[in-house]
N, C-alpha and C positions, 0 to 999 in steps of 0.2 A: 331556326326559329329562337330567338333570344329567350330565356326562360325567365316569363314575369310573375311567376308566383311568389307569394308570400315570405317562402322558402329559399328563392332565388337569391343568391351571392349578390344579383345587382341591387334587390330589395330590402335585404335583410339588415336589421337594425344594428346598430354599433354606436359607441359613444366615438366620436371623428376625433382625432388629434390633432388641433388646431395650433397653428403657429400665432398667438396672441401677440407677440412683440409686433407683428407684421403692422403696417399702417392699415386703415379700416377700409382704403379702397382696394385692396385685393383680398376682403375677404369674401369669398363667396357669398352670392344673395341666393333668394327663392329662386330669382329668373335663371341666374345662370346656372343654376343646379338642374332646374327642370330640362334647360336645352342642352344639357349635358346628358342627362338620362335619355331625353329623347334621340340624339343622335347614336346611344346605345343601341336602342329599340328598331330604327331604323335600320343600322348596319347589320344587326343580327339575322333581320328578317330580307337583306338584299336586295333592298329599295335604294339601288343607286341615282334613280331618276331624283326622287325626293330630296334623297341628300345632298344630290348635286344643288338643286333649289336652295335647299336649308343653308350649306354652307357659304353658296353666293353668299347671302342675305345678310350672314353673319360675319362676315370675311373681314370686316373691318373693326368690328369688335375685337374679334382674336386677333387681329393684328395690334391692337391697342393693347390689350391684355399683355400680349406676348411681350411687348415694347416696356410697359409699366414692369413687371416682373424682371426684364432683363436691369433696369435700371434700378430696382431692389436689391437684385443679386450682387451689383456692384457694394452694396453696403453691408453685405455679409450674408442674406435671406437666401437659404436656398432654395434656388429656381425650380428645382425637380422634384419639390415636396409641396407642393401649392395646386391646393384644387381650385383651377379657374380655366377659364375656356381659351388657353395659350395653344399654339400650333403643336407645339408637341403634345399635350394632353388630348386633344381633339385628332390627331392622325394616329395618335398610339391607340385610342379608342375605335376608330376604323379600322385599324391593323388587326385589332384583337378579334374583332366582331363581324366584319366582311367575311362572307362564303370562301372557301379557298378556289370555287369552283368557276368563279366568275371572270369573263374574258376581260382582258387587262386594259384593254379600252376601254373599257367603264370607270377604269378608276384615275383616268387623267384627270380628272377633276379634283384628286388629291394633290396631284403633283402641280396643277395650276395653283392650289391656293398654297402651297409651299413656294413656288416661284414669285407671288403677287406681293411677298412679304419683303417689303424694303426699308428697313430699322430706320433709316435717314429720313425718309418722308412722314415716320410715324411722330406724334407729338404728345406727350403726356401730360407737361405741365401745366396744361390748360385743364379744368376743372370742368369746364362748362363741355367739354369735348367728350370727356368719360360720360359726363349725366345723358347727353343728347345719345351718345351709342346705347348707353343703357336704357333709355327709352324705345330706341328703335328696336333692339332685343325685344323687347316687352310686348311691343306691336307684333313683332313677327312672329314672335308666339302664340300669340292671341289670334291672329290670323289662320296661323297654321291648324291651332286647336277648332277655329270655326269650321273649318276644311276637313279636319279628320277628327270627328265625334270619338272615334273607338279609341283615341290616345288619352282621353280627358280623365278616364278611370285610373290611369296609371301617372298622371300629372297634375291632378287636382287635389292633391292630399297637405296636409298640415305643413308647414315650413321643418319643423324638427324630423321627421320622419323622411321627408324628400332630400335634407343634409344629410341625414344618416346612412340613406341608401346611395346617394352619390358619391360619399367618402368611399362607403364599402366599394363601389363599383370601382374607385379609381384607385383603390390600393390593389385590386383585383388586376387590373387593366397592366397597372405600372409592372409588379411583378412578371407578367406574361411577355411584356414588352422586353423587358431584361432578358428575359430567357430567349427571346430572338435577336439578341443584339442591337435594340434600336435605341439608340442613343438619343440623351435627352441636351442634345448641343443646341445652344442660342443660336449659332449660326446656320440660316434656312439652307446653303448651299449642302453644308455636310449634315443637315437633318433630310434633304431629299435621298441622297446617295444613302443614308444609315436605312430611309424609309424603303427604298426599291430593293436594298439587299434584306431588308427584314421579312418584307413581304414575300419575296423569293423564297427566304428558307421557310417560310409557313407555309406554304402551299407545295415545297420542295420538287419543283421542276424549274427549270431555266424557261425566261420569259424574255422572249428577244426583243420584242417589240414594245416595251413599257417606256421606253427612254426617246422613243424616235421623236418627240417635239423639244428634246434638251441635250442637243448637241456637245453642250460641256460636260456631261456626264457619261457621255458614252466611252469614252477611255477607259475610265477608273473603274467604270462596273462592269465593262465587258472584257478587261482584265482579271476583275475578280470573278467572273462567271467561269473562265477560261480555267484560271490556275486554282481556283477554289474548289467553285460549283462543280464542275466538269473532273474534277479530280476528284472528290470526295462521292461523283455518283460512278467513278470507275471503281472506287474501293468499296463499296455498298457490296458488291457480289460475293468479295471474300469475307465479309461481317455477316450478321446475323441476318434473317429474311425482312426482320420488323426494323431497321436500321432507314432514317429518313434523314433528310437535311436540317430539319430542327432538331432531331435527337441530337446529331452528328456536331450542332452548333454548340449546344449547351455543354461539350465535354470540355475540358482545359487543353491546352495546346500538348502538354505533357501526357493525358490518355489519348489524343489524337495521333500523338507520334508513338505511344507503345502499340495502337491496334494497326498502324500500317507497318511498323517494325514486326509484330508476330506475325502478318501475311507473307512476310520474307522468308519462305523455304525453299526447297531444292528444286521444285517444280515452277515458281512463280518468282524467282527472287529477280532474274533479269526484268522482269516486266514491271512487277511492282516497283523496283527501284528507278528504274528510267521514267515509267509513266505517272508515275502516283508521290513517292517518296520524296525524290530530290524537286519534281515542281513545286509541291505543296512548302519544303523548307524553303525554296527560293522564294515564293508569293510571302510567306508569312515572315520571310525572314527572322528565323529561328535557329539559326545556325548554332548560337549558343545553346540555346535550350536543348537540341539534339545531342548535343556533345555531354551536357548533365545527365541525360536521358542515358545515352551510354556508359557513361561513369556507373552509374546505379547499378545498371547491366551488367557490366564486367564486375563491380564489386561482388554482386550477389551470385557471381559464377566462381570467383576466383577459386573455392574449394574445388569444384568440380571442372578438371581440365577438359574432358568431353563437349559439356557447354559452353566452356571456353570459346574452344577451337571452334564450336559452332558460330559463336556471335562474331569472331573475328573474321569466318570466312564471308560473312554478309559484307566487310570493307572489300573484297576481292571481286565482289559480283563486277559483271561487264569491263573486266580488265580496272579495276581499282577506279570504276566512276566516283564513288562516293569521295574518296579522297581527290580526285583531279578536281570536282565540281567544289570542294570547300577551299581546296588549294588557288582556284580561280577568283572564287567571287569573294574570300575572306581571308587574308594572309594568316591575321592573329587568331581567328577560330582554328584554321589550319594546326598551326603550331599548337593549340591547345590541344586538338586532337592526336598529335603525334606523342605530346608529354602524355595523354591519356594510357596511349598504347605503352610506350616506353614503363610508365609506373605499374600498369597492368604486368607487364612483363616480368617485373622485380617484385611484385607482390603474390602473384600466384604460387599456389600453395606447392602445386606439384608441377612439374614438366615432362609429361610422357611422350613419344616419339611424335605423335601425329600433331599436338600444341607445339611444338616444339618446330616445326618445319612450317607450321602457320606463321608463329611468330616470323622465323625469318625470313620467308616468302615476302610479307609486307615491309619488313625493316630495308629490306634488299630496294622495294619499289621505290620506299621513302627517301633513301641513299641517292637512288637513280634519277629522281625529280627535284632533287634540294637544289637551291644555286646557292651563290657565295652568300648571301644574306643569313643563310642560316648557318654557316658555319662560324666556327668560335675557337680562340685558343686559350678561353679562359681558364685559370688554373681548376676552377669550379669541376672543368670537366674531366677533371686527372684525381680527383678525390671525393670521397664519400663518405661522411661521418656518419658513422654507425649508429651512435645515440641519437641521431634523430629519426631514427627509422623506429623506436619502440612504441611499441602499443599506438601508432601512426595507420590511420586507415587510409584507402586510396585517394580522396580529396584532398590529403594535407601531403601525402608523399608526392603528389604531381605538381606541387607548388614549390618541391627542393628545387635547388640550382643544376642538379645531377638529370633531373628529367626536361632541362632545355631541350628542344629537338635540335641539337646540335652534331655535327658529324662524329665528334669523338665519342658523346655519350651512347648514339645509335650503333655504333662499332662495337663500343665497350659492350652494350646490352648483347647484340648478336654473337660477341665472342665468348660471352657467358654462355648462351645457350646451346652453343655447340660443345662446351664443355660438361653439361648436362646431357646432353646426348652420347656423348661419346664415353663417359666416366661412370656416369650413374645410372646404374638399371634399378632403382631404388625410389624413383620419382623424388629428390630431391630437388626442392626448387631454389631459383636462381638466386635468391636472397639469402639463403640457407649455405650454399655454395661463396657466394661473394662475402658473406659475414666468416665462414672459417677458413677461408685461403688469404685473405688480405686484411681483415682487420687486426690492429694491435689492443685491442679493448678486449682486456681478459672475462668481461661480463658477457660480452655477445658469444665468445665461444664458451662462456658456462652455461647459456641458456640452449646453445644447441646440443651441447653435451647434456643437458637435463632433458630435453626431448627427446633424445636417443635412450638415456636410460629410462626414463618415464614409461617409453615405451616396450623396454623389451625387460624392464622387472616386473610388469603385470602379468607376463606368460610364466614366470619362473615356480615352479610349485615341486622342484625337486632339489637334491643336492647337485646333480648331473648339469640343471638347468642353471644352478647360481654359480657353479665351477665354471660352467661355456661363456655366461655375461662376463666374469670377472678375466677369463683370458682374454678376451674380445678388448675389454675394455684397458688392460694392461697393454696389447697391443696396440691402443690408437696411445696412449701415452709415452711407451717407448718408443715404438719402430716409425711414427708418423709425426708430422708438424702442425695436423690441422687443431690438436689444443695444447699448443705449443704454450700460448700465454698462461694458460689455468696450472696452479701450483697444485702440488700433489695432496696437499691439504685440503684446498679448494673441491679437489675431487673428490676426497672422501668425505668430508660432510654432505656434498650434495649427495651421495652414494647412501649417506646414512639416514638422510630427510625423505630420500624417495622412497627408501625401505621400511622405513616405519610409515609411511602414508599409506603402503600398500600391502605390508605384510604383518603378519605376527608371528613369524616362524624365529622365534628369539633364539635357539638353540642353532639353527644355521648362522643365522648373526655371530653370534660370542665362539662357534665354534669352527667357522669355515670363514666368514668375511672379515672378519677384524683378524683373524692371521693373517688370510691370503692378500688383502687389500691393504690392512695397515701396518700389521705387524705388533704382537704382544707389546714388544718393547717400545716401539714408537707411540702406541696407544696410551700407554702409564703414563710418557711424556709429557703429551699434550692434554692438558684438559677441556679443550673444546670439546673433544668428542664425547667425554664423561657429561658435559653440557649439554650437549643434542640429545645425550640418551635421557639425561633427566628431563629436559624439556619436554620430550616427546611422553615422560612417563607421567608429567602433568597434565599435559592433554589428554592421556588416555584415563586419567582419574575425572577430570572433567566431562569426559564425551562417554563414558562406559554404563554400560548399564549394569554392568557387575565389573568384578575386579580381579578375575580371575586373570585375563591377559597380564594384568599390571604385575601381581604377585608372582606368575613366572619371569615377568622381566626384572625385577629386584632378586629374585633367587639367584637368577644368572650374574648380576650382578656385585654378590656378594660372594663370586666362587674366586678363592684365592688363586686361581690359577692364572685367571685374567687380570683381574683390577689387583694387582700386584703393589699399587700404590695409591692408598686411602686420600692421600692429599689432593689425589685430582678431582675427588667427589666435590661439585658445587657447594659453597656454603649461604646462608643467607644474611643477611644484615646483621641479625644480633649472633652471628658465627655459628648458627647450627645447621649441620648437614642438611642438605634436600632429602638425600636418602631417607635420614631420620624422620623429616617432617613427612615425609610419603608413607614412611612404616606408621608413623602414628596415625594418622588419617585414617589409612586404612582398620586399624585397629578400632579407632574410633565409630569405623561406617558398620564394622562388624559388630562391635558392640551394641550401637542403637538399633540396628536391623533385625539382629537375633533376638533383644530382649522386648524392645517395643513396638507397638502397632500404631503408629503415626495418624492423627484422622487427616495431617491436613495433606498428605502423601499418602496416595495409595501405593506406588510402585516406587518405595524409596532406594534412589541412586544414588553413586559418589558425587554428582554433579549436585544434588540436594543439598548436601553439606556444607560445601561451598558458598551456595545460596543463602542458606539460613544463615552462613556467619557475616556475610557481604561486608567483610573489612573491620569489623566491629570486635569489642571484646567476645570471645568464645562464649563467656558465661549467656549470652544470648542465644545460643545453640541449646544450652540446658534450659533457659525459661522456655523455649520453645517446646520442649521435650516436657516437662512441667505441664504446660498449657493444654497439651495433645494427650498427653496420657494420665488419666485420673488418678492411678496408684502409684504413679513412680516417684512420687517425694517419700514414700515410705522406703525406698532404698537409696540414701542418699551414698551411702560408701560406693556403690557401683556410678553414679552419677558424677563421682569425683574422679573415678578412673577416667570416665571419658572424658571430662573437664580437663586431666593432666595431657592426655594425647592429644585433645584438642589445642591446648596452648603450645605444644612442640608443633602440631601442624602447620599452625598460624601465627607464628612466632615472629612475622616480621610487622606485625601491627604493635604500634606503641604500649597498647594495654597489655598485651602478652610478653611484649621486652621487659616489662614492669615485674610481671608477676615470675617470669625467668627469673629476674635478679634476686626477687625474694625466695627463690628455690620451693616455691610451690607452698610455703610454711603456713598461708591462711587459705590453703583452697579446699579443705575440707569443713572449716568454718564458713565460708562464704556459701558453697553449695549448701550448706546446712540451714543457713539463714534463708536460702531461696525456696528449699522444702518448707521450710518452717512459714513462711509467707503463703505459700499454697495448700498447704494443709489446715490454714484458714478459711480460705478460698472452698475448702472442700466439706468444711465444719467438723474438721479434726481438732477438737480441741485439745482432747488428752495428749495427742501427738506434739503439738506444737508448744503445750506446758511442761511435759517430760523432756523434750529435745533444748528447749529456751533454759529450760534451770541447767541442765548439765553445760550448756553453751554458757551461760553468765558465771559458772563458776571456773572457766579457764578465761582468765585475760589476755585481752587482745585488741589490737587498733582496729580489726576488722569489725568485732562487736559495738567500740566506741563509735566507729563509722556509721553504723545502720541501726544505731541503739532503736530507732523507729519501729524496726520489726518487734520488739518486746515490748514496745508501747501499745503497739494493735493488739497483742494479745492480752492487755488489761482492758482495751476497749469491747473485746468481744463479747457479742450478745448473740444467741441461737434461740430463739424463741420456740422453735419446734422441739429443743434437745429436752430430756428427760432428768437432765444433770441438775442436782441441787443447787438451788441459786446459792445458797449459802456458802456450800463447798466449791462453788466456783469462783465466789468473790476471794472468798480464803485463798485460793489459787491465785489468783490474780494479784493479791496482795503482796504474795511471795517474791511475787516475778519483779515487781516494782521495786520492792525491798532491795533485791539483788541490783535491779537495772540502778539503783542511786549510786552505784559503786564505781559504775561505768559510764554513766553519761557525763556529758562536759557542763561544766559548771552552769553556763549560761542557758542551757535546757532544764534547769532543775523544777523549773516555775511549774509547767505542764503534769511534770512528773507528780509532784507533790499535791496540786490540785487533784489529780486524778486518784490520787492516795486517799485524800479527802472522802472526796466524793463516793468513792467505795465504800470507807468507813461508815459515813452516812449510810448508806445501802444496807449495810450488813447491820448496824444497830436498828434499821427499821425490820428489816427480817427476822433478827433474834425477837424484838416485840413483839410484831406478827406471830410469830410462831409459839409463845407463850399462851397468848391468846387463845391461839387453834386448839393448844392442847387442853385447856382447862374445859372448852366446850366440848371438845371430842369426849373428856373425861363424863361431864352431866349428860351429854347424848347415849352414852355406853351403860350408865348407869339406869336410865330411865327406859332404854329398852331391855336391860334387863328386868326390871320389877315388872314391866308387863308382860314380858313372857312366862314369867314364874306364875302370876294370876292366870293366865292363859292356859295353861298345860294343868293347873288345880281345877279350874272349872271344868275342862274337859274330863278331866277323870271322874270326877264326880258323877257329874251327867252320867257316862259310861256306866257307870255303878247303878245308878238308879233305875238307870232302863233296862238293866240284866236282871233285877230284882223281881221289876214288873211282870217282867214275862213270866218268871218261874213260879211266881203265887199263882192258886187257885182262885178261883171265883168265889170258892165256898169258905176259904178262909179268909179273905181279903174282900171286906164289903167296902172299901174307902172308897170314894170315889177319886178317880185318877188325877183330876186338879189339886183334891187335896194333898195326896203324896208330892207331887210336884212340889206346893208350897213347902212341904214339910222339908224335903230337899235343898228347895231355895235357902231356907234358913240355916241347915247345916253347912250348906255350902260356906255362907258368910261367914259364920262362926270360926268355922274349920281353917278359911283362909286367913281369917284376923290370928288366930292362933299361931298360923303357919309363918306368919312374917311379925308376930309378936306386938300385934295389934290388940287393944280393948277397948271397949264401947267409949271409955273416957279420952283415952287419946286418938280415937277415930275421928 
């Protein structure tokens, strides 16, 4: 039963995607949308009789619209994106919503509808015909609603709602139809066949009687049932229980091939190959796709000889049935398959006994069934360009001329496999053997030597291990021809690089490897060896979390018993020894890490120093230190030492080169200038003043170039400072006075202007200071007078009170108030006397 609720996709509102550029005649109307929804409702309820009656009535309208859309498609309109009552839209609606359990005979009306469409009999150029059919459709709908009032609730809605629901339903149906492989072809014959297949896939069973009235379709549909549907049903027991024909149909050909291929095991190989795999490939005609699938499978198992042997064994099933069928049906694909087998044999990473025998057996069969057309005497059969193999995968290698399935190429591979079987018990691959024995390219041999050494070096942990490896390498070089194209120098360089990439045992390197592998004399003749060591030292500096290994390496490099010729040590463009550069960087790193705690790097490492410089003037490193460490400006001498080491360490840069030519003459001044700048930032004016005066007493071009630093001292203002403004300005004036002796003439104006401003400020401060001093004197005297009168008053009051307490009542009959008046008079007279006042001058 179709869901007709308000939340059903059938009736859910949405904004329709309309093709506004289409002609007005193909825009769905209210009537066509209602009929479309009605068909969906009836189909979901399985009411085939009503559907047949309705479909018969609207058939002419459906044909007209189908023809109309067909004509428009010739003008570029997408015929499968228009919501209208076309054959495809109506039949796809029936396909999706008709229940699966219906008897196939009840569906013949759909085939009748499809078979009744004759495009040549439908005329769409006459507008009258379309209007007439539209009116007939409306009458048909009205009659249906009158006889079926239950559907009026779902159909008598406003046009916008009906349109939205019809559009939403159409999108849902189109999506599900595509999942069932129902094609939107305009050809009625193809559409009929596609519908039969889609219905079969949907109900997940074979329907033998569905086409009894349509003999023209019997052969095509019957072949499809036998070689696709029935084959799929034979496969399903090997797959998951919930696998159905509809699910199977949604899978890509590659996925289907993989599922079939995975079912081929030791117990089912013969049956699956004969009854499922080959009939499927033959019907689908996917020979090329199967080869591409095998290519992926082989490439994924090149590193696993057991899995590769298992995959190859599937080609042997039923006496090489797959190879035989390929050869019989498609010779080009057969040749591609043979090329794939040859390429896999060359690229397999190792050939154990079982894999070697598997390859030889398959190649022998191919040779036995090959005819003269596959045999070639082309010179490409005799030559393999080893450079072409570098970094190539299987898909690229099988395109080489040496992979062409000729008798010579097949014999060549089989011979190489026999060599692997007899001569190598270490799983040496065919390609490795070919490369080592037949190449004249030293780089290929060097590559194989690299593989050998890289594998062996990682297991060396003692001098005995290293001695054993050196003896083995010397045997390869002196007693065999396998690495004959590689020079002794190339071998030594390769060994050096591999050693440094995996070991830090520099004692073994200098005391054992150099004497035994190279020889001390030869080592001191060839600067390439020292270059490799220094190259490793640089990489070690850039990647190390500490410099212990680097210091150990350089200490051995200074051993006079090993490095007897200092000229072999490489120099940079400024003729500075790279060894000296590294030593200087080590010193700079240790000085920074031991003295400063840089806020921008919690764990300061050697590589951080390289990143800080970033190819610029090393003074930028000093600036970063000053920015990060607040008190670092107070120790310019320490920073100068760091700067000197940095200049040597980074002496390849142009700025550093210029400083080297100056022999560090102005280094101290340059660093001190930076310290003065940052002292101002830290509000340490006294530091900037004192060191600024000292620098101005030493004439230098650096001071002249950086005069603005001293000018900033004269403009310094610190509102929070307790520094006397008069003293501050006097100090700034002294700086300006000396600065005039250094600053270029063209910059005298700002200096003089700042001098004038400071002088005005100084005169104003002096005037303000005089006024303030006078006011302070007056206020001080007033406070002093007030203080004297207050003390005298308290003293007299205290004395009077004491007298009153000691006098007896009999001796003193005077009223207390009178006594107080007398004392008050005495207070006034006494105070006046004390300060020199008389009644006249008061």
